[in-house]
Steps between C-alpha positions, in 0.01 A plus 500: 500500500546687834182496699399759757620406853248700698167643386402741766471464875239223486739238337783639704328394821328184390675327220799270537834667405604396157850513341602874450541602137824629369463866411805467254337232289476578131118474514442724794381789270205278396409436856509865583276576199252228611453631859154606583402787716589408856760240390871505581818298503717481807836312509724661761728201550681587171667792697440458864683818630566847392331834420186507289411722200139533368416591147139590418368509137196694454462387139534136583315533855768294642763541787836326494706437831865435479731412793870539438414545135314166472109492423339352805127616441271621215149617570200644327412858634234776449643858476332845481197545275448803270530811692686322795802366296772334692815731465800344327835529674771363693369491871618393832290314749429779762277314748362156562182397691317168518158644591468845345183713396497771253517858612345615174212257410268422789738298707520240207711200626860471356641169641876454484547863385835610384510886433663636186415877545376708779203609281318170521669255248581153635502146438244288684271225475159572323246400243642407162223513220743456212562867407605835664253569770656662801540863617865497406633207715644170387250236598644150558332159576481461875731190500768673292470828710564302819799308342657814361445700822715226665809529284513879466614768734507886509724666241474241229450592136171480317491575126162590340491534134222513242703373219471820281678760719819482689441473881536818705718533808305544823691443823374576848411873530721545806781523256776745583364852585181689559611730228460348147763750363768410761409132444544535118835674546618227746396224264627642174762737589803266467587206722318429833571226751327508839410144609415615854170649353382136486733277705325166422260336265490369128706683243348598176691684205328713242699598188374740249648508144356832432654666793812289512428481862485228765292523822571252789208427740492314823184400655344743245707804601771640262838473668710558194505661149766524246553576115553200297572428140302232286669382183240434225126541498249419781170416331279375789480430863710210624523359852781314640578326847838429646528113518834477679844650554779247422866599538408868471299441182131610513268264315204696387191314371248654262132452589248423248255798451128447401481376147818297535499130595554472872750221470725636773784750514777518246853603617618834369807443275816699574477709177155598606606608836772693356253717334443680840776739614485604857735741685742307695432666826124410499581150376721441818239662728219284364706185563414545874119494440451280182429132594327212327138589425576864422270627219612718209243676245638639191271740308517731200289744699604819666495528876386858515323752292723660228669180413500348157197302394240381751532603869480275803317630805741548797279553815647728773385571833165643525385396143 
């Protein structure tokens, strides 16, 4: 049975370091279910380098950290209580600050703050009573918040899901244009490729089956958009990370989502990759920005109002 490696900041500072668990063991699901409020598992040595992706499950009150597609940490969390629900979505880390205080709630301390929206939603250390209790933020154990803060950087992807609804898409509000109509036309009016809009930073790709459309973001800012074709049905949200590029072959790894056993990434088979058909021009352009650690999220949701089915929220400047 896998045991918790670190149980909050006290043990982190005072207890001797024990052998780190493998987060790809068959029994890891039992360990995750057994975590008590404030507990977490941290085993970064299984993937020492590479970009990090965080998945937060509101239903499970758990956060999963992946580096290069490999799980390196799992923690208990406390999300927003009734009336202050944490928004679901695909976010980017917009701001980081070790010693931050709330601008909305009486200067409440928010240690190791990692901002997800400009309207007050963030991941940070806080009290974990064992149920949703925050004003919308994702509270983490102080020890886990510090460790996670140390391996993330601006522009990385954070997926928040409640398990019942497909996550909504919510990038930085400094998106393309101060005019939402212009921004919408640029994003959905054919093919767009302008990497100079965000020259550096982590790359994320959002693919909508409803719109048959792909958005490419770098550091949370859209730099590309193109129509795509998906063969077959997309029934739920799926996340992938690019593990490696070998001889021109892109090895994409599927990340376990909440409710699935976090036994590590599974490489996407060639026939599964072939379901996505991308224009050759955008594929060649993306080769210059896509690197190991790039995140892809595939959803059945529409990316804008008027699409088929549910609609994802696309934040534009001023919203």
